[in-house]
N, CA, C and O atoms as a GROMACS GRO file, in nm:
protein
  496
    1MET      N    1   0.363  -6.061  -2.898
    1MET     CA    2   0.473  -5.980  -2.941
    1MET      C    3   0.522  -5.896  -2.823
    1MET      O    4   0.442  -5.843  -2.745
    2SER      N    5   0.655  -5.885  -2.809
    2SER     CA    6   0.712  -5.811  -2.697
    2SER      C    7   0.705  -5.660  -2.720
    2SER      O    8   0.681  -5.614  -2.832
    3LYS      N    9   0.725  -5.586  -2.613
    3LYS     CA   10   0.723  -5.440  -2.623
    3LYS      C   11   0.833  -5.390  -2.716
    3LYS      O   12   0.812  -5.298  -2.795
    4VAL      N   13   0.952  -5.451  -2.707
    4VAL     CA   14   1.065  -5.408  -2.788
    4VAL      C   15   1.034  -5.428  -2.937
    4VAL      O   16   1.059  -5.341  -3.019
    5GLN      N   17   0.978  -5.543  -2.968
    5GLN     CA   18   0.947  -5.572  -3.107
    5GLN      C   19   0.840  -5.475  -3.159
    5GLN      O   20   0.846  -5.432  -3.274
    6THR      N   21   0.744  -5.441  -3.076
    6THR     CA   22   0.640  -5.345  -3.114
    6THR      C   23   0.702  -5.208  -3.145
    6THR      O   24   0.665  -5.144  -3.243
    7ILE      N   25   0.795  -5.165  -3.061
    7ILE     CA   26   0.861  -5.035  -3.082
    7ILE      C   27   0.943  -5.038  -3.211
    7ILE      O   28   0.941  -4.942  -3.288
    8VAL      N   29   1.015  -5.147  -3.234
    8VAL     CA   30   1.095  -5.159  -3.356
    8VAL      C   31   1.006  -5.152  -3.478
    8VAL      O   32   1.040  -5.085  -3.576
    9ASP      N   33   0.894  -5.219  -3.474
    9ASP     CA   34   0.801  -5.216  -3.587
    9ASP      C   35   0.748  -5.075  -3.610
    9ASP      O   36   0.733  -5.032  -3.725
   10GLN      N   37   0.721  -5.003  -3.502
   10GLN     CA   38   0.673  -4.866  -3.516
   10GLN      C   39   0.783  -4.774  -3.573
   10GLN      O   40   0.755  -4.684  -3.652
   11LEU      N   41   0.907  -4.798  -3.533
   11LEU     CA   42   1.019  -4.718  -3.584
   11LEU      C   43   1.037  -4.738  -3.734
   11LEU      O   44   1.073  -4.644  -3.805
   12LYS      N   45   1.013  -4.857  -3.780
   12LYS     CA   46   1.028  -4.886  -3.923
   12LYS      C   47   0.932  -4.804  -4.007
   12LYS      O   48   0.959  -4.776  -4.124
   13GLU      N   49   0.820  -4.766  -3.949
   13GLU     CA   50   0.718  -4.692  -4.022
   13GLU      C   51   0.738  -4.541  -4.020
   13GLU      O   52   0.667  -4.469  -4.089
   14LEU      N   53   0.835  -4.491  -3.942
   14LEU     CA   54   0.859  -4.346  -3.931
   14LEU      C   55   0.926  -4.292  -4.057
   14LEU      O   56   1.005  -4.359  -4.123
   15THR      N   57   0.891  -4.167  -4.089
   15THR     CA   58   0.962  -4.097  -4.197
   15THR      C   59   1.093  -4.043  -4.139
   15THR      O   60   1.113  -4.048  -4.018
   16LEU      N   61   1.181  -3.992  -4.225
   16LEU     CA   62   1.308  -3.939  -4.176
   16LEU      C   63   1.287  -3.819  -4.085
   16LEU      O   64   1.358  -3.804  -3.985
   17ILE      N   65   1.191  -3.736  -4.116
   17ILE     CA   66   1.164  -3.618  -4.033
   17ILE      C   67   1.113  -3.664  -3.896
   17ILE      O   68   1.156  -3.611  -3.794
   18GLU      N   69   1.022  -3.760  -3.895
   18GLU     CA   70   0.971  -3.812  -3.768
   18GLU      C   71   1.082  -3.878  -3.686
   18GLU      O   72   1.087  -3.863  -3.564
   19ALA      N   73   1.172  -3.951  -3.753
   19ALA     CA   74   1.284  -4.015  -3.683
   19ALA      C   75   1.376  -3.910  -3.622
   19ALA      O   76   1.424  -3.927  -3.510
   20SER      N   77   1.400  -3.802  -3.696
   20SER     CA   78   1.483  -3.693  -3.646
   20SER      C   79   1.419  -3.629  -3.523
   20SER      O   80   1.488  -3.602  -3.424
   21GLU      N   81   1.289  -3.606  -3.529
   21GLU     CA   82   1.217  -3.550  -3.415
   21GLU      C   83   1.223  -3.643  -3.294
   21GLU      O   84   1.234  -3.598  -3.180
   22LEU      N   85   1.214  -3.774  -3.321
   22LEU     CA   86   1.222  -3.873  -3.214
   22LEU      C   87   1.358  -3.869  -3.146
   22LEU      O   88   1.367  -3.874  -3.023
   23VAL      N   89   1.464  -3.859  -3.224
   23VAL     CA   90   1.600  -3.852  -3.168
   23VAL      C   91   1.613  -3.729  -3.080
   23VAL      O   92   1.667  -3.738  -2.969
   24LYS      N   93   1.565  -3.614  -3.127
   24LYS     CA   94   1.573  -3.491  -3.048
   24LYS      C   95   1.495  -3.506  -2.917
   24LYS      O   96   1.541  -3.463  -2.811
   25ALA      N   97   1.379  -3.566  -2.926
   25ALA     CA   98   1.296  -3.583  -2.805
   25ALA      C   99   1.365  -3.676  -2.705
   25ALA      O  100   1.363  -3.650  -2.585
   26ILE      N  101   1.426  -3.783  -2.754
   26ILE     CA  102   1.496  -3.875  -2.664
   26ILE      C  103   1.616  -3.806  -2.600
   26ILE      O  104   1.641  -3.822  -2.481
   27GLU      N  105   1.691  -3.728  -2.680
   27GLU     CA  106   1.806  -3.655  -2.625
   27GLU      C  107   1.763  -3.560  -2.514
   27GLU      O  108   1.828  -3.554  -2.410
   28GLU      N  109   1.655  -3.487  -2.536
   28GLU     CA  110   1.607  -3.391  -2.437
   28GLU      C  111   1.549  -3.460  -2.314
   28GLU      O  112   1.574  -3.418  -2.201
   29THR      N  113   1.474  -3.565  -2.336
   29THR     CA  114   1.407  -3.634  -2.226
   29THR      C  115   1.506  -3.704  -2.134
   29THR      O  116   1.494  -3.697  -2.011
   30PHE      N  117   1.604  -3.772  -2.193
   30PHE     CA  118   1.696  -3.852  -2.113
   30PHE      C  119   1.833  -3.786  -2.094
   30PHE      O  120   1.924  -3.845  -2.035
   31ASN      N  121   1.847  -3.665  -2.145
   31ASN     CA  122   1.972  -3.588  -2.133
   31ASN      C  123   2.092  -3.669  -2.183
   31ASN      O  124   2.193  -3.685  -2.114
   32VAL      N  125   2.079  -3.719  -2.306
   32VAL     CA  126   2.185  -3.797  -2.370
   32VAL      C  127   2.214  -3.737  -2.507
   32VAL      O  128   2.142  -3.648  -2.554
   33SER      N  129   2.318  -3.787  -2.570
   33SER     CA  130   2.353  -3.740  -2.704
   33SER      C  131   2.358  -3.858  -2.798
   33SER      O  132   2.405  -3.966  -2.761
   34ALA      N  133   2.309  -3.839  -2.920
   34ALA     CA  134   2.311  -3.944  -3.021
   34ALA      C  135   2.437  -3.938  -3.105
   34ALA      O  136   2.455  -4.017  -3.198
   35ALA      N  137   2.525  -3.844  -3.073
   35ALA     CA  138   2.650  -3.832  -3.148
   35ALA      C  139   2.736  -3.955  -3.125
   35ALA      O  140   2.739  -4.012  -3.016
   36ALA      N  141   2.806  -3.995  -3.230
   36ALA     CA  142   2.891  -4.114  -3.221
   36ALA      C  143   3.008  -4.087  -3.128
   36ALA      O  144   3.066  -3.978  -3.132
   37PRO      N  145   3.044  -4.184  -3.044
   37PRO     CA  146   3.156  -4.165  -2.952
   37PRO      C  147   3.289  -4.146  -3.025
   37PRO      O  148   3.384  -4.092  -2.968
   38VAL      N  149   3.298  -4.189  -3.149
   38VAL     CA  150   3.420  -4.174  -3.226
   38VAL      C  151   3.451  -4.026  -3.246
   38VAL      O  152   3.568  -3.988  -3.247
   39ALA      N  153   3.349  -3.944  -3.260
   39ALA     CA  154   3.370  -3.801  -3.281
   39ALA      C  155   3.439  -3.739  -3.160
   39ALA      O  156   3.523  -3.651  -3.176
   40ALA      N  157   3.404  -3.784  -3.041
   40ALA     CA  158   3.467  -3.732  -2.921
   40ALA      C  159   3.613  -3.772  -2.916
   40ALA      O  160   3.698  -3.693  -2.874
   41MET      N  161   3.643  -3.892  -2.959
   41MET     CA  162   3.782  -3.937  -2.960
   41MET      C  163   3.862  -3.862  -3.065
   41MET      O  164   3.980  -3.831  -3.043
   42ALA      N  165   3.801  -3.831  -3.176
   42ALA     CA  166   3.872  -3.760  -3.282
   42ALA      C  167   3.908  -3.620  -3.239
   42ALA      O  168   4.010  -3.565  -3.283
   43ALA      N  169   3.828  -3.561  -3.153
   43ALA     CA  170   3.853  -3.425  -3.108
   43ALA      C  171   3.966  -3.419  -3.006
   43ALA      O  172   4.029  -3.314  -2.990
   44ALA      N  173   3.993  -3.529  -2.939
   44ALA     CA  174   4.100  -3.532  -2.840
   44ALA      C  175   4.235  -3.522  -2.909
   44ALA      O  176   4.260  -3.594  -3.006
   45PRO      N  177   4.322  -3.434  -2.861
   45PRO     CA  178   4.453  -3.422  -2.925
   45PRO      C  179   4.537  -3.547  -2.901
   45PRO      O  180   4.537  -3.605  -2.792
   46VAL      N  181   4.607  -3.586  -3.004
   46VAL     CA  182   4.692  -3.704  -2.994
   46VAL      C  183   4.836  -3.658  -3.008
   46VAL      O  184   4.871  -3.589  -3.104
   47GLU      N  185   4.919  -3.696  -2.913
   47GLU     CA  186   5.058  -3.657  -2.920
   47GLU      C  187   5.131  -3.746  -3.018
   47GLU      O  188   5.121  -3.869  -3.011
   48ALA      N  189   5.203  -3.685  -3.108
   48ALA     CA  190   5.279  -3.761  -3.206
   48ALA      C  191   5.407  -3.810  -3.140
   48ALA      O  192   5.470  -3.739  -3.061
   49ALA      N  193   5.444  -3.931  -3.174
   49ALA     CA  194   5.569  -3.984  -3.121
   49ALA      C  195   5.685  -3.906  -3.181
   49ALA      O  196   5.683  -3.874  -3.300
   50PRO      N  197   5.784  -3.876  -3.101
   50PRO     CA  198   5.897  -3.802  -3.156
   50PRO      C  199   5.967  -3.884  -3.264
   50PRO      O  200   5.994  -4.003  -3.248
   51VAL      N  201   5.994  -3.817  -3.375
   51VAL     CA  202   6.059  -3.883  -3.487
   51VAL      C  203   6.209  -3.860  -3.476
   51VAL      O  204   6.256  -3.747  -3.468
   52GLU      N  205   6.282  -3.970  -3.474
   52GLU     CA  206   6.426  -3.957  -3.466
   52GLU      C  207   6.480  -3.914  -3.602
   52GLU      O  208   6.449  -3.974  -3.705
   53GLU      N  209   6.561  -3.810  -3.600
   53GLU     CA  210   6.618  -3.762  -3.724
   53GLU      C  211   6.742  -3.845  -3.755
   53GLU      O  212   6.825  -3.871  -3.669
   54LYS      N  213   6.749  -3.884  -3.881
   54LYS     CA  214   6.864  -3.964  -3.923
   54LYS      C  215   6.990  -3.881  -3.916
   54LYS      O  216   6.990  -3.764  -3.953
   55THR      N  217   7.098  -3.942  -3.869
   55THR     CA  218   7.224  -3.869  -3.859
   55THR      C  219   7.329  -3.917  -3.958
   55THR      O  220   7.424  -3.845  -3.987
   56SER      N  221   7.312  -4.038  -4.011
   56SER     CA  222   7.408  -4.086  -4.110
   56SER      C  223   7.334  -4.136  -4.233
   56SER      O  224   7.226  -4.195  -4.224
   57PHE      N  225   7.393  -4.112  -4.348
   57PHE     CA  226   7.328  -4.142  -4.474
   57PHE      C  227   7.421  -4.218  -4.567
   57PHE      O  228   7.544  -4.210  -4.556
   58ASN      N  229   7.360  -4.293  -4.657
   58ASN     CA  230   7.433  -4.356  -4.768
   58ASN      C  231   7.396  -4.281  -4.895
   58ASN      O  232   7.278  -4.255  -4.920
   59VAL      N  233   7.494  -4.246  -4.973
   59VAL     CA  234   7.470  -4.176  -5.099
   59VAL      C  235   7.477  -4.280  -5.209
   59VAL      O  236   7.582  -4.341  -5.232
   60LYS      N  237   7.365  -4.299  -5.278
   60LYS     CA  238   7.357  -4.405  -5.379
   60LYS      C  239   7.325  -4.344  -5.516
   60LYS      O  240   7.229  -4.269  -5.531
   61VAL      N  241   7.406  -4.378  -5.614
   61VAL     CA  242   7.380  -4.339  -5.752
   61VAL      C  243   7.294  -4.450  -5.811
   61VAL      O  244   7.339  -4.564  -5.825
   62SER      N  245   7.171  -4.416  -5.845
   62SER     CA  246   7.079  -4.518  -5.894
   62SER      C  247   7.083  -4.534  -6.046
   62SER      O  248   7.057  -4.642  -6.098
   63GLU      N  249   7.118  -4.426  -6.116
   63GLU     CA  250   7.120  -4.433  -6.262
   63GLU      C  251   7.207  -4.321  -6.317
   63GLU      O  252   7.212  -4.211  -6.262
   64VAL      N  253   7.275  -4.351  -6.428
   64VAL     CA  254   7.355  -4.250  -6.497
   64VAL      C  255   7.317  -4.254  -6.645
   64VAL      O  256   7.344  -4.353  -6.713
   65PRO      N  257   7.254  -4.148  -6.695
   65PRO     CA  258   7.221  -4.144  -6.837
   65PRO      C  259   7.349  -4.151  -6.921
   65PRO      O  260   7.453  -4.097  -6.883
   66ALA      N  261   7.340  -4.217  -7.035
   66ALA     CA  262   7.457  -4.238  -7.121
   66ALA      C  263   7.525  -4.107  -7.160
   66ALA      O  264   7.648  -4.101  -7.166
   67ASP      N  265   7.448  -4.004  -7.186
   67ASP     CA  266   7.508  -3.878  -7.230
   67ASP      C  267   7.573  -3.799  -7.116
   67ASP      O  268   7.640  -3.699  -7.141
   68LYS      N  269   7.555  -3.843  -6.991
   68LYS     CA  270   7.613  -3.775  -6.875
   68LYS      C  271   7.724  -3.857  -6.809
   68LYS      O  272   7.780  -3.816  -6.707
   69LYS      N  273   7.755  -3.972  -6.867
   69LYS     CA  274   7.847  -4.067  -6.805
   69LYS      C  275   7.985  -4.006  -6.778
   69LYS      O  276   8.040  -4.026  -6.670
   70ILE      N  277   8.041  -3.933  -6.873
   70ILE     CA  278   8.176  -3.877  -6.857
   70ILE      C  279   8.181  -3.778  -6.742
   70ILE      O  280   8.274  -3.780  -6.661
   71SER      N  281   8.081  -3.691  -6.732
   71SER     CA  282   8.075  -3.593  -6.623
   71SER      C  283   8.066  -3.662  -6.488
   71SER      O  284   8.132  -3.621  -6.392
   72VAL      N  285   7.984  -3.766  -6.481
   72VAL     CA  286   7.966  -3.837  -6.355
   72VAL      C  287   8.094  -3.913  -6.318
   72VAL      O  288   8.130  -3.918  -6.201
   73ILE      N  289   8.162  -3.970  -6.416
   73ILE     CA  290   8.289  -4.040  -6.389
   73ILE      C  291   8.389  -3.944  -6.324
   73ILE      O  292   8.458  -3.981  -6.228
   74LYS      N  293   8.398  -3.822  -6.376
   74LYS     CA  294   8.491  -3.723  -6.321
   74LYS      C  295   8.457  -3.690  -6.175
   74LYS      O  296   8.545  -3.682  -6.090
   75VAL      N  297   8.328  -3.673  -6.148
   75VAL     CA  298   8.286  -3.640  -6.011
   75VAL      C  299   8.314  -3.756  -5.918
   75VAL      O  300   8.366  -3.737  -5.808
   76VAL      N  301   8.280  -3.877  -5.959
   76VAL     CA  302   8.304  -3.996  -5.875
   76VAL      C  303   8.453  -4.011  -5.848
   76VAL      O  304   8.493  -4.042  -5.736
   77LYS      N  305   8.534  -3.990  -5.950
   77LYS     CA  306   8.681  -4.000  -5.935
   77LYS      C  307   8.730  -3.903  -5.828
   77LYS      O  308   8.810  -3.939  -5.742
   78ASN      N  309   8.681  -3.778  -5.834
   78ASN     CA  310   8.724  -3.677  -5.737
   78ASN      C  311   8.669  -3.702  -5.597
   78ASN      O  312   8.740  -3.684  -5.498
   79LEU      N  313   8.544  -3.743  -5.587
   79LEU     CA  314   8.483  -3.767  -5.456
   79LEU      C  315   8.549  -3.884  -5.383
   79LEU      O  316   8.574  -3.876  -5.262
   80LEU      N  317   8.577  -3.990  -5.456
   80LEU     CA  318   8.629  -4.110  -5.392
   80LEU      C  319   8.782  -4.117  -5.395
   80LEU      O  320   8.842  -4.207  -5.337
   81ASN      N  321   8.843  -4.020  -5.465
   81ASN     CA  322   8.990  -4.018  -5.476
   81ASN      C  323   9.042  -4.150  -5.530
   81ASN      O  324   9.131  -4.213  -5.472
   82ILE      N  325   8.984  -4.191  -5.643
   82ILE     CA  326   9.022  -4.316  -5.708
   82ILE      C  327   9.067  -4.288  -5.850
   82ILE      O  328   9.054  -4.176  -5.899
   83GLY      N  329   9.118  -4.389  -5.916
   83GLY     CA  330   9.164  -4.374  -6.054
   83GLY      C  331   9.049  -4.365  -6.151
   83GLY      O  332   8.935  -4.398  -6.120
   84LEU      N  333   9.082  -4.319  -6.270
   84LEU     CA  334   8.982  -4.300  -6.375
   84LEU      C  335   8.917  -4.432  -6.415
   84LEU      O  336   8.795  -4.437  -6.432
   85ALA      N  337   8.996  -4.537  -6.430
   85ALA     CA  338   8.941  -4.667  -6.470
   85ALA      C  339   8.845  -4.722  -6.364
   85ALA      O  340   8.740  -4.778  -6.397
   86GLU      N  341   8.882  -4.707  -6.236
   86GLU     CA  342   8.796  -4.756  -6.128
   86GLU      C  343   8.666  -4.675  -6.122
   86GLU      O  344   8.559  -4.731  -6.099
   87ALA      N  345   8.676  -4.544  -6.141
   87ALA     CA  346   8.557  -4.458  -6.142
   87ALA      C  347   8.466  -4.497  -6.258
   87ALA      O  348   8.344  -4.503  -6.242
   88LYS      N  349   8.524  -4.524  -6.374
   88LYS     CA  350   8.445  -4.564  -6.491
   88LYS      C  351   8.372  -4.695  -6.464
   88LYS      O  352   8.255  -4.710  -6.498
   89THR      N  353   8.441  -4.791  -6.404
   89THR     CA  354   8.381  -4.921  -6.372
   89THR      C  355   8.263  -4.902  -6.276
   89THR      O  356   8.157  -4.963  -6.295
   90LYS      N  357   8.281  -4.819  -6.174
   90LYS     CA  358   8.172  -4.793  -6.078
   90LYS      C  359   8.051  -4.732  -6.148
   90LYS      O  360   7.938  -4.778  -6.129
   91VAL      N  361   8.075  -4.630  -6.227
   91VAL     CA  362   7.964  -4.559  -6.294
   91VAL      C  363   7.890  -4.652  -6.389
   91VAL      O  364   7.767  -4.647  -6.397
   92GLU      N  365   7.963  -4.735  -6.459
   92GLU     CA  366   7.898  -4.826  -6.553
   92GLU      C  367   7.823  -4.940  -6.483
   92GLU      O  368   7.741  -5.008  -6.545
   93SER      N  369   7.851  -4.960  -6.354
   93SER     CA  370   7.783  -5.067  -6.281
   93SER      C  371   7.669  -5.012  -6.194
   93SER      O  372   7.627  -5.078  -6.098
   94ALA      N  373   7.619  -4.894  -6.226
   94ALA     CA  374   7.511  -4.833  -6.148
   94ALA      C  375   7.393  -4.930  -6.139
   94ALA      O  376   7.363  -4.996  -6.238
   95PRO      N  377   7.328  -4.939  -6.027
   95PRO     CA  378   7.338  -4.855  -5.907
   95PRO      C  379   7.455  -4.896  -5.818
   95PRO      O  380   7.493  -5.013  -5.810
   96PHE      N  381   7.512  -4.794  -5.750
   96PHE     CA  382   7.622  -4.820  -5.657
   96PHE      C  383   7.621  -4.713  -5.548
   96PHE      O  384   7.565  -4.604  -5.565
   97VAL      N  385   7.684  -4.746  -5.435
   97VAL     CA  386   7.691  -4.654  -5.322
   97VAL      C  387   7.822  -4.578  -5.332
   97VAL      O  388   7.930  -4.636  -5.343
   98VAL      N  389   7.811  -4.446  -5.329
   98VAL     CA  390   7.929  -4.360  -5.336
   98VAL      C  391   7.991  -4.343  -5.199
   98VAL      O  392   8.113  -4.349  -5.183
   99ALA      N  393   7.906  -4.323  -5.098
   99ALA     CA  394   7.955  -4.301  -4.962
   99ALA      C  395   7.857  -4.364  -4.863
   99ALA      O  396   7.736  -4.357  -4.881
  100GLU      N  397   7.912  -4.426  -4.760
  100GLU     CA  398   7.830  -4.490  -4.658
  100GLU      C  399   7.848  -4.420  -4.524
  100GLU      O  400   7.957  -4.377  -4.488
  101ASN      N  401   7.738  -4.408  -4.451
  101ASN     CA  402   7.738  -4.353  -4.315
  101ASN      C  403   7.807  -4.218  -4.306
  101ASN      O  404   7.894  -4.197  -4.220
  102VAL      N  405   7.769  -4.126  -4.394
  102VAL     CA  406   7.824  -3.991  -4.390
  102VAL      C  407   7.721  -3.897  -4.328
  102VAL      O  408   7.602  -3.929  -4.323
  103SER      N  409   7.767  -3.782  -4.282
  103SER     CA  410   7.677  -3.685  -4.221
  103SER      C  411   7.580  -3.630  -4.325
  103SER      O  412   7.600  -3.646  -4.445
  104LYS      N  413   7.476  -3.566  -4.276
  104LYS     CA  414   7.375  -3.510  -4.365
  104LYS      C  415   7.437  -3.405  -4.457
  104LYS      O  416   7.406  -3.398  -4.576
  105GLU      N  417   7.525  -3.322  -4.401
  105GLU     CA  418   7.588  -3.216  -4.480
  105GLU      C  419   7.673  -3.275  -4.593
  105GLU      O  420   7.665  -3.232  -4.708
  106ASP      N  421   7.755  -3.376  -4.558
  106ASP     CA  422   7.839  -3.438  -4.660
  106ASP      C  423   7.754  -3.509  -4.765
  106ASP      O  424   7.784  -3.501  -4.884
  107ALA      N  425   7.649  -3.577  -4.720
  107ALA     CA  426   7.562  -3.648  -4.814
  107ALA      C  427   7.498  -3.550  -4.911
  107ALA      O  428   7.491  -3.578  -5.031
  108GLU      N  429   7.452  -3.436  -4.862
  108GLU     CA  430   7.392  -3.335  -4.948
  108GLU      C  431   7.495  -3.279  -5.046
  108GLU      O  432   7.464  -3.253  -5.162
  109LYS      N  433   7.618  -3.260  -4.998
  109LYS     CA  434   7.725  -3.208  -5.085
  109LYS      C  435   7.753  -3.308  -5.198
  109LYS      O  436   7.763  -3.269  -5.315
  110TYR      N  437   7.767  -3.435  -5.164
  110TYR     CA  438   7.791  -3.538  -5.265
  110TYR      C  439   7.675  -3.545  -5.364
  110TYR      O  440   7.695  -3.551  -5.486
  111LYS      N  441   7.555  -3.542  -5.309
  111LYS     CA  442   7.437  -3.552  -5.395
  111LYS      C  443   7.432  -3.434  -5.493
  111LYS      O  444   7.407  -3.453  -5.612
  112THR      N  445   7.457  -3.315  -5.444
  112THR     CA  446   7.453  -3.196  -5.529
  112THR      C  447   7.553  -3.208  -5.644
  112THR      O  448   7.520  -3.180  -5.759
  113GLN      N  449   7.675  -3.249  -5.612
  113GLN     CA  450   7.778  -3.261  -5.716
  113GLN      C  451   7.740  -3.366  -5.819
  113GLN      O  452   7.757  -3.345  -5.939
  114LEU      N  453   7.687  -3.479  -5.772
  114LEU     CA  454   7.651  -3.587  -5.865
  114LEU      C  455   7.531  -3.551  -5.951
  114LEU      O  456   7.527  -3.583  -6.070
  115VAL      N  457   7.433  -3.484  -5.892
  115VAL     CA  458   7.314  -3.443  -5.967
  115VAL      C  459   7.351  -3.338  -6.072
  115VAL      O  460   7.302  -3.342  -6.185
  116GLU      N  461   7.438  -3.245  -6.034
  116GLU     CA  462   7.483  -3.144  -6.130
  116GLU      C  463   7.555  -3.209  -6.248
  116GLU      O  464   7.550  -3.159  -6.360
  117ALA      N  465   7.622  -3.321  -6.221
  117ALA     CA  466   7.692  -3.393  -6.329
  117ALA      C  467   7.595  -3.474  -6.414
  117ALA      O  468   7.629  -3.514  -6.525
  118GLY      N  469   7.474  -3.499  -6.362
  118GLY     CA  470   7.373  -3.568  -6.440
  118GLY      C  471   7.327  -3.702  -6.385
  118GLY      O  472   7.245  -3.769  -6.448
  119ALA      N  473   7.377  -3.743  -6.269
  119ALA     CA  474   7.338  -3.872  -6.211
  119ALA      C  475   7.207  -3.861  -6.135
  119ALA      O  476   7.171  -3.754  -6.086
  120ASN      N  477   7.136  -3.973  -6.125
  120ASN     CA  478   7.018  -3.982  -6.040
  120ASN      C  479   7.066  -4.038  -5.906
  120ASN      O  480   7.119  -4.149  -5.899
  121VAL      N  481   7.046  -3.960  -5.799
  121VAL     CA  482   7.104  -3.994  -5.669
  121VAL      C  483   6.994  -4.001  -5.564
  121VAL      O  484   6.900  -3.922  -5.565
  122THR      N  485   7.008  -4.098  -5.473
  122THR     CA  486   6.918  -4.108  -5.359
  122THR      C  487   7.000  -4.112  -5.231
  122THR      O  488   7.111  -4.164  -5.228
  123LEU      N  489   6.942  -4.056  -5.124
  123LEU     CA  490   7.004  -4.064  -4.993
  123LEU      C  491   6.926  -4.166  -4.912
  123LEU      O  492   6.804  -4.158  -4.902
  124GLU      N  493   6.997  -4.261  -4.857
  124GLU     CA  494   6.931  -4.368  -4.779
  124GLU      C  495   6.974  -4.359  -4.635
  124GLU      O  496   6.930  -4.440  -4.553
   0.00000   0.00000   0.00000
């Protein structure tokens, strides 16, 4: 039997306390650490990649509850400057895009008006 195998067999017979004492003795004797190298990497600060802020948004009406349909039709008519019949057709065909590639401020304004009227709106 080789020396390595003999040591492994002896290690198998150690209690947890004896194994802990052995680790401490090896660390002190050989001036090493038994800590996992992953812990050292985790402690190193990682720079986050800069996140590009979106500058243009699509305002999408995903759903219009039946009891809010008239209010939403009025808002869509005014926002898009279209006729009542065309606004009604759009609202009844939800989901639909109200505005494409608009600024964040305009998208928020549209969303606020549509949500107040009762529509479910998402910004994409």
